[in-house]
Residue, then its C-alpha position, 0 to 999 in steps of 0.5 A: m040575166r037569163l042563159l041558155v048553155d051549149s052543151h060544150v059549155l056546160l063541159w067545161h064548167v063542170r071540169d073548170d076547163p080554161r076554154l071557156r072563158p072568164v066573161p061567160t064563166a062570170a055570167i054563168e056564176a053569178e048569183d042574179t043568173q038563170v042558167f038553162v041546160s035542154t035537155a037535148s045538150l043532155w041527150e047529146i051528152a049521152i049518146k056523144s060519150a056512149l059512141g067514146k066520142l068524148e067524156a062526161p061524167d057519169d052524174l052529170p045530171e045531178q051535177v047540173e042540179e047541184m049547180g042550180f042549172d035548170l033544165l028546159p026540156v024540149t017542148a013541141e013548140h021547140a021541136w016544131a020552130v026547127r022546121g024554119l031554120q035554114p040547116r047552115r050546119n047539119d047538126p040536129f042538136d045545134r039547131l035545136l038549141v038555136a030554137q029553143a033560144q028564139v022560142e024563149r028568148l034566150p042568149v046562147v053561151t057557145a064557142d061555135p060559131c055557127f050560132d051567129d048564123y041564125g040571128i040569135e043573141v050569143v055570148w061567146g064560151 
């Protein structure tokens, strides 16, 4: 299985936060699962952390690597795919994750209901 984790799911997983449900946790931790973290998620977390809107570990990129997750770079194809998405929500990071999920054919692990509006596969975090 291949999964793309949303920013909050990444933070919940790192913190072992009980808001991350058992089923997606098991899917993320399964040996046969390839977990992707978008570089856009790290960018979003860095911005929000710098603004004091959330707390993130200083070594988050290293933790992502240590957990064996793969970084998904933002490509020109991903960025261009955003233009075809209806702006149902004004969060550019969510829209980029949707575009990446569409282009790469990845389910997204999230607890954010806005992802349902885009017709992508969602695993509820």
